[in-house]
C-alpha positions in Angstrom: 131.8 107.1 128.8 130.7 110.0 126.6 127.6 109.4 124.5 127.9 109.2 120.7 127.8 112.6 119.1 127.9 113.8 115.5 131.4 114.6 114.3 132.3 118.2 114.9 132.2 120.5 111.9 135.5 121.6 110.5 135.8 124.7 108.3 133.6 124.0 105.3 131.4 120.9 105.0 130.5 118.4 107.7 132.6 115.2 107.4 129.4 113.3 106.6 128.8 115.6 103.6 132.4 115.2 102.5 132.3 111.4 102.9 128.9 111.3 101.1 130.7 112.7 98.0 133.5 110.1 98.4 131.3 107.1 99.1 128.3 107.6 96.9 130.2 106.9 93.6 131.5 103.7 95.1 128.0 102.5 96.1 126.6 103.6 92.8 129.4 101.8 90.9 128.4 98.6 92.8 124.9 99.0 91.5 123.2 100.4 94.6 121.9 103.6 96.0 123.3 105.2 99.1 120.1 105.5 101.1 121.7 106.9 104.3 125.1 107.9 105.6 125.6 108.4 109.3 128.9 109.5 110.9 129.2 109.3 114.7 132.2 110.0 116.9 133.2 109.0 120.5 136.4 110.8 121.1 138.7 110.1 118.1 136.8 106.8 117.2 134.2 107.1 114.5 131.5 104.9 113.3 130.5 105.3 109.6 127.3 103.6 108.8 126.2 103.2 105.1 122.7 102.1 104.3 122.5 100.8 100.8 119.5 99.7 98.7 118.3 98.8 95.2 115.2 97.8 93.5 116.4 94.2 93.4 117.2 94.2 97.1 120.6 93.8 98.9 122.1 90.4 99.8 125.0 89.5 102.1 127.4 89.2 99.2 126.4 92.7 98.1 127.0 94.1 101.5 130.5 92.5 101.6 131.3 93.9 98.1 130.3 97.4 99.1 132.0 97.1 102.4 135.4 96.2 100.8 135.1 98.9 98.2 134.1 101.6 100.7 136.8 100.6 103.1 139.5 100.9 100.4 138.2 104.4 99.5 138.0 105.5 103.1 141.6 104.5 103.6 142.5 106.9 100.8 140.5 109.7 102.5 141.4 109.1 106.2 142.1 112.8 106.6 138.3 113.4 106.3 137.7 111.2 109.3 140.3 112.4 111.7 140.9 109.2 113.6 140.2 105.5 113.6 136.8 104.3 112.3 134.5 101.4 112.2 132.6 100.9 109.0 129.1 99.4 109.0 127.3 98.6 105.7 123.7 97.5 105.9 120.5 97.4 104.0 117.3 99.2 105.2 115.4 97.3 107.8 111.7 96.4 107.4 110.9 99.2 109.9 112.3 101.9 107.6 109.6 104.5 107.0 108.4 104.8 103.4 109.5 108.4 102.7 110.1 108.5 98.9 108.5 107.2 95.8 111.3 104.6 95.4 110.6 103.2 98.8 107.0 102.7 97.8 108.0 101.1 94.5 110.2 98.7 96.4 107.3 97.8 98.7 105.1 96.7 95.7 102.6 94.1 96.8 103.7 94.4 100.5 101.3 95.2 103.3 101.9 98.7 104.8 100.6 100.5 107.8 99.8 104.2 107.0 99.1 107.1 109.4 97.7 109.9 107.2 98.1 113.6 108.0 94.4 113.6 108.6 92.1 110.7 109.4 92.5 107.3 111.0 95.4 105.0 110.4 94.9 102.1 108.0 96.6 99.1 106.5 96.8 98.5 102.8 98.6 96.5 100.1 100.9 98.5 97.8 100.1 98.6 94.1 101.7 101.0 91.5 103.7 103.8 92.9 104.2 107.0 90.9 106.1 110.2 91.7 103.3 111.9 93.5 101.0 109.1 94.8 100.6 105.4 95.3 97.7 103.0 94.6 96.8 100.9 97.6 94.3 98.1 98.2 92.5 99.0 101.4 89.7 96.7 102.6 89.3 95.2 99.1 89.0 98.6 97.4 91.6 100.4 95.4 92.6 103.8 96.8 95.0 106.4 95.6 97.1 108.1 98.3 99.2 111.2 97.7 102.6 111.0 99.5 102.0 114.5 100.7 99.0 113.2 102.7 101.1 110.6 104.6 102.4 111.4 108.1 104.1 108.0 108.5 104.1 104.7 106.6 106.0 101.4 107.1 106.0 97.9 105.7 104.2 95.3 107.9 105.9 92.0 108.4 103.9 89.1 106.8 104.7 85.5 107.3 102.8 84.2 104.3 102.3 85.2 100.7 99.7 87.9 99.8 96.3 86.5 98.9 95.9 85.9 95.2 92.8 88.0 95.2 94.7 91.0 96.4 97.4 90.6 93.9 94.8 90.2 91.1 93.0 93.3 92.3 96.2 95.3 92.1 97.4 94.0 88.7 97.5 96.8 86.1 96.8 99.6 88.5 97.6 103.0 87.2 98.6 105.6 89.8 97.0 109.0 89.3 98.0 112.3 90.9 94.6 112.7 92.6 94.1 113.0 96.3 92.9 110.1 98.4 89.7 108.5 97.3 
C-alpha cells in the first residue's frame, strides 16, 4: 500500500492552494478561521483535512455545520480534487504549537510550556497577548516574552481551575514590546 503523499501539482497552483481559496470563505461565513488545510492523496483517493478555530472555541455542532457547508462547496469544485475524497473537519488539538498571536490570545489564563530560542525551558500562565509579545506569570512573577524569542510553546493540560492568586496576578496586565524580563 503506498504511503500518503501530497497531491501532485498540476499547472498553476497546488490543489491545496486552490481549495484554500474555495473553502476559506465557507469557513469564514460560518464564523471561524481556517487554521490549517491539508490535502493528501493515495492513488485517486484524497483526504482533505480542515482545522477550524475561533476565539470562542469550536464545538461539535460547529464542526458539523462547517463540514456540511464545505462538503457542498467541494462537490461544486470536484475538478480541483481529481478523484473521490474524504473530508475531515476538526478543531486544533491541545498539543497544537502556539505559533501566532491569536493562538496566544486563545490560551489566555492557560498554563503553557515554553522552550525559548536561548535559555532553559519553563512553564508559565498566559496573560495578555499582543502582536509582538505575551505577558506570562512564571514562578509568581510577571514576565514579557517576545514571540520571536520562542522556539516552541504549547498549552499544558490541566485538570483543575487555575489558582485564584495566579488569575489575580494576571488581571489588567499590559503587554509591551520589550524583550524577555
